[in-house]
C-alpha positions as a Python dict, from the first residue, in 0.01 Angstrom:
ca = {
    (1, 'M'): (0, 0, 0),
    (2, 'Y'): (-189, -217, -209),
    (3, 'F'): (-458, -239, 76),
    (4, 'M'): (-512, 147, 94),
    (5, 'P'): (-686, 243, -177),
    (6, 'K'): (-968, -16, -62),
    (7, 'V'): (-951, 101, 301),
    (8, 'K'): (-1031, 463, 170),
    (9, 'K'): (-1288, 326, -68),
    (10, 'I'): (-1471, 171, 236),
    (11, 'K'): (-1420, 486, 430),
    (12, 'R'): (-1615, 711, 154),
    (13, 'K'): (-1905, 453, 125),
    (14, 'I'): (-1941, 480, 526),
    (15, 'K'): (-1914, 849, 516),
    (16, 'K'): (-2155, 853, 246),
    (17, 'M'): (-2401, 635, 445),
    (18, 'L'): (-2368, 832, 766),
    (19, 'K'): (-2445, 1166, 559),
    (20, 'K'): (-2812, 1028, 528),
    (21, 'P'): (-2879, 837, 847),
    (22, 'E'): (-3273, 886, 787),
    (23, 'E'): (-3239, 667, 464),
    (24, 'I'): (-3057, 373, 720),
    (25, 'L'): (-3331, 457, 964),
    (26, 'F'): (-3625, 468, 698),
    (27, 'G'): (-3509, 125, 558),
    (28, 'F'): (-3508, -20, 882),
    (29, 'L'): (-3843, 67, 961),
    (30, 'V'): (-3964, -75, 618),
    (31, 'V'): (-3768, -381, 717),
    (32, 'L'): (-3927, -419, 1039),
    (33, 'S'): (-4279, -361, 947),
    (34, 'L'): (-4265, -624, 679),
    (35, 'I'): (-4148, -871, 914),
    (36, 'F'): (-4427, -776, 1139),
    (37, 'A'): (-4713, -770, 846),
    (38, 'G'): (-4569, -1135, 790),
    (39, 'L'): (-4623, -1262, 1122),
    (40, 'C'): (-4964, -1104, 1141),
    (41, 'F'): (-5054, -1290, 792),
    (42, 'D'): (-4936, -1598, 920),
    (43, 'K'): (-5144, -1593, 1191),
    (44, 'I'): (-5446, -1488, 1014),
    (45, 'K'): (-5385, -1751, 773),
    (46, 'N'): (-5357, -2015, 1006),
    (47, 'N'): (-5697, -1888, 1162),
    (48, 'E'): (-5538, -1824, 1480),
    (49, 'S'): (-5695, -1510, 1665),
    (50, 'I'): (-5487, -1252, 1776),
    (51, 'A'): (-5584, -1140, 2123),
    (52, 'V'): (-5613, -759, 2155),
    (53, 'P'): (-5656, -633, 2498),
    (54, 'V'): (-5969, -450, 2546),
    (55, 'A'): (-6058, -211, 2838),
    (56, 'A'): (-6361, -318, 3020),
    (57, 'V'): (-6596, -46, 3048),
    (58, 'K'): (-6909, -99, 3266),
    (59, 'K'): (-7174, 137, 3248),
    (60, 'S'): (-7321, 255, 3569),
    (61, 'L'): (-7686, 269, 3607),
    (62, 'S'): (-7852, 557, 3784),
    (63, 'P'): (-8049, 488, 4111),
    (64, 'M'): (-8343, 527, 3914),
    (65, 'E'): (-8267, 288, 3638),
    (66, 'R'): (-8179, 24, 3898),
    (67, 'K'): (-8517, 63, 4060),
    (68, 'I'): (-8732, 68, 3768),
    (69, 'G'): (-8500, -233, 3606),
    (70, 'K'): (-8579, -445, 3910),
    (71, 'M'): (-8922, -357, 3938),
    (72, 'T'): (-9006, -433, 3567),
    (73, 'S'): (-8767, -736, 3507),
    (74, 'D'): (-8893, -998, 3276),
    (75, 'Y'): (-9142, -769, 3152),
    (76, 'P'): (-9182, -633, 2786),
    (77, 'I'): (-9113, -263, 2910),
    (78, 'E'): (-8803, -379, 3039),
    (79, 'K'): (-8591, -271, 2685),
    (80, 'M'): (-8760, 63, 2766),
    (81, 'V'): (-8558, 123, 3091),
    (82, 'P'): (-8253, 318, 2991),
    (83, 'F'): (-8486, 549, 2808),
    (84, 'I'): (-8752, 609, 3108),
    (85, 'A'): (-8480, 643, 3337),
    (86, 'R'): (-8329, 970, 3168),
    (87, 'K'): (-8669, 1151, 3202),
    (88, 'N'): (-8731, 1360, 3468),
    (89, 'K'): (-8797, 1147, 3792),
    (90, 'R'): (-9211, 1244, 3811),
    (91, 'V'): (-9252, 1171, 3430),
    (92, 'A'): (-9075, 833, 3463),
    (93, 'A'): (-9274, 753, 3778),
    (94, 'Y'): (-9579, 802, 3578),
    (95, 'L'): (-9440, 606, 3254),
    (96, 'V'): (-9377, 304, 3480),
    (97, 'A'): (-9715, 334, 3668),
    (98, 'I'): (-9945, 394, 3370),
    (99, 'A'): (-9780, 134, 3179),
    (100, 'K'): (-9850, -137, 3435),
    (101, 'K'): (-10207, -35, 3463),
    (102, 'E'): (-10272, -24, 3123),
    (103, 'S'): (-10089, -315, 2984),
    (104, 'D'): (-9915, -488, 3278),
    (105, 'W'): (-9557, -346, 3141),
    (106, 'G'): (-9655, -446, 2779),
    (107, 'K'): (-9770, -835, 2825),
    (108, 'Y'): (-10087, -667, 2703),
    (109, 'S'): (-10053, -434, 2438),
    (110, 'P'): (-10177, -303, 2076),
    (111, 'K'): (-10029, -499, 1770),
    (112, 'K'): (-10039, -405, 1426),
    (113, 'N'): (-10023, -638, 1134),
    (114, 'G'): (-9872, -889, 1384),
    (115, 'R'): (-9574, -610, 1495),
    (116, 'E'): (-9546, -503, 1838),
    (117, 'C'): (-9625, -130, 1872),
    (118, 'Y'): (-9461, -54, 2204),
    (119, 'N'): (-9752, 140, 2313),
    (120, 'Y'): (-9788, 23, 2688),
    (121, 'W'): (-9992, 317, 2799),
    (122, 'G'): (-10317, 297, 2593),
    (123, 'Y'): (-10173, 613, 2411),
    (124, 'R'): (-10391, 741, 2115),
    (125, 'S'): (-10306, 981, 1870),
    (126, 'S'): (-10308, 996, 1469),
    (127, 'Y'): (-9957, 849, 1445),
    (128, 'N'): (-9943, 517, 1290),
    (129, 'Q'): (-10279, 393, 1421),
    (130, 'T'): (-10404, 42, 1487),
    (131, 'E'): (-10739, -54, 1389),
    (132, 'S'): (-10858, 33, 1753),
    (133, 'G'): (-10695, 412, 1755),
    (134, 'Y'): (-10384, 339, 1923),
    (135, 'S'): (-10044, 473, 1816),
    (136, 'C'): (-9820, 219, 1705),
    (137, 'F'): (-9477, 329, 1758),
    (138, 'D'): (-9161, 224, 1531),
    (139, 'S'): (-8918, 167, 1831),
    (140, 'P'): (-8895, 173, 2228),
    (141, 'S'): (-8727, 484, 2239),
    (142, 'Q'): (-8986, 637, 2029),
    (143, 'A'): (-9283, 561, 2236),
    (144, 'V'): (-9104, 658, 2557),
    (145, 'N'): (-9013, 966, 2404),
    (146, 'V'): (-9408, 1048, 2276),
    (147, 'V'): (-9592, 935, 2587),
    (148, 'G'): (-9302, 1095, 2813),
    (149, 'K'): (-9358, 1462, 2615),
    (150, 'R'): (-9738, 1396, 2681),
    (151, 'I'): (-9729, 1313, 3055),
    (152, 'G'): (-9456, 1615, 3080),
    (153, 'N'): (-9699, 1859, 2928),
    (154, 'L'): (-9957, 1751, 3160),
    (155, 'V'): (-9753, 1771, 3470),
    (156, 'A'): (-9656, 2158, 3350),
    (157, 'K'): (-10003, 2216, 3353),
    (158, 'K'): (-10029, 2090, 3720),
    (159, 'I'): (-10168, 1756, 3642),
    (160, 'D'): (-9939, 1595, 3864),
    (161, 'T'): (-10102, 1355, 4099),
    (162, 'P'): (-10262, 1028, 4040),
    (163, 'R'): (-10620, 1155, 4097),
    (164, 'E'): (-10560, 1442, 3866),
    (165, 'M'): (-10398, 1211, 3602),
    (166, 'V'): (-10690, 996, 3579),
    (167, 'L'): (-10785, 1197, 3255),
    (168, 'W'): (-10534, 956, 3104),
    (169, 'K'): (-10816, 727, 3122),
    (170, 'C'): (-11135, 940, 3131),
    (171, 'G'): (-11038, 1234, 2910),
    (172, 'N'): (-11208, 1528, 3032),
    (173, 'N'): (-11511, 1364, 3129),
    (174, 'R'): (-11609, 1470, 3468),
    (175, 'V'): (-11858, 1203, 3533),
    (176, 'A'): (-11614, 940, 3435),
    (177, 'T'): (-11340, 1077, 3658),
    (178, 'R'): (-11588, 960, 3952),
    (179, 'S'): (-11683, 619, 3849),
    (180, 'A'): (-11540, 313, 4020),
    (181, 'G'): (-11325, 221, 3713),
    (182, 'A'): (-11180, 579, 3749),
    (183, 'G'): (-11100, 503, 4121),
    (184, 'K'): (-10945, 170, 4076),
    (185, 'W'): (-10730, 328, 3825),
    (186, 'V'): (-10613, 590, 4066),
    (187, 'R'): (-10531, 347, 4337),
    (188, 'D'): (-10318, 124, 4056),
    (189, 'V'): (-10145, 423, 3947),
    (190, 'S'): (-10077, 552, 4301),
    (191, 'L'): (-9928, 238, 4394),
    (192, 'Y'): (-9665, 227, 4176),
    (193, 'Y'): (-9601, 597, 4132),
    (194, 'N'): (-9558, 634, 4497),
    (195, 'Q'): (-9264, 363, 4483),
    (196, 'L'): (-9088, 544, 4248),
    (197, 'Y'): (-9185, 926, 4334),
    (198, 'D'): (-9097, 916, 4674),
}
């Protein structure tokens, strides 16, 4: 009977432990977390990279974005393609066509203090002017938004053919719109506009 009190004592301890299984589970999780943290720390300490699977997200391009991107590849305007493609089709087509005529898609564009102005359309306004009066935009997206809004306003006023859009170059000067230079502007803009707005 000497063993009997020890067995009873052990049984009481087991019953006590079983009354609080959440404490056992918590303790087990703490130990498991420490082991995991130790393994990770050891890998970091030894400069081993931990491979984390990353889901590949491939952005699908709209047909307009693909078309403009292919057309303007290797020109400075290429970085503006995602912004241009978000505009309505007519405005996007004019943004591309006028930029081709005015700056060869950004190859010949205004600079200010040696900095790129992202003004590929010969756009003039009071905003951050260069010495020659062109607007110097802060970013490609700002340039596309400001110039796109101006073109959109003209289109809304039914100035929506390259012949009518020549006022971009000539302003409201009726004589200038009939000049040889204006005729060439219309032909050149029409060439690219028609490729995009078919």
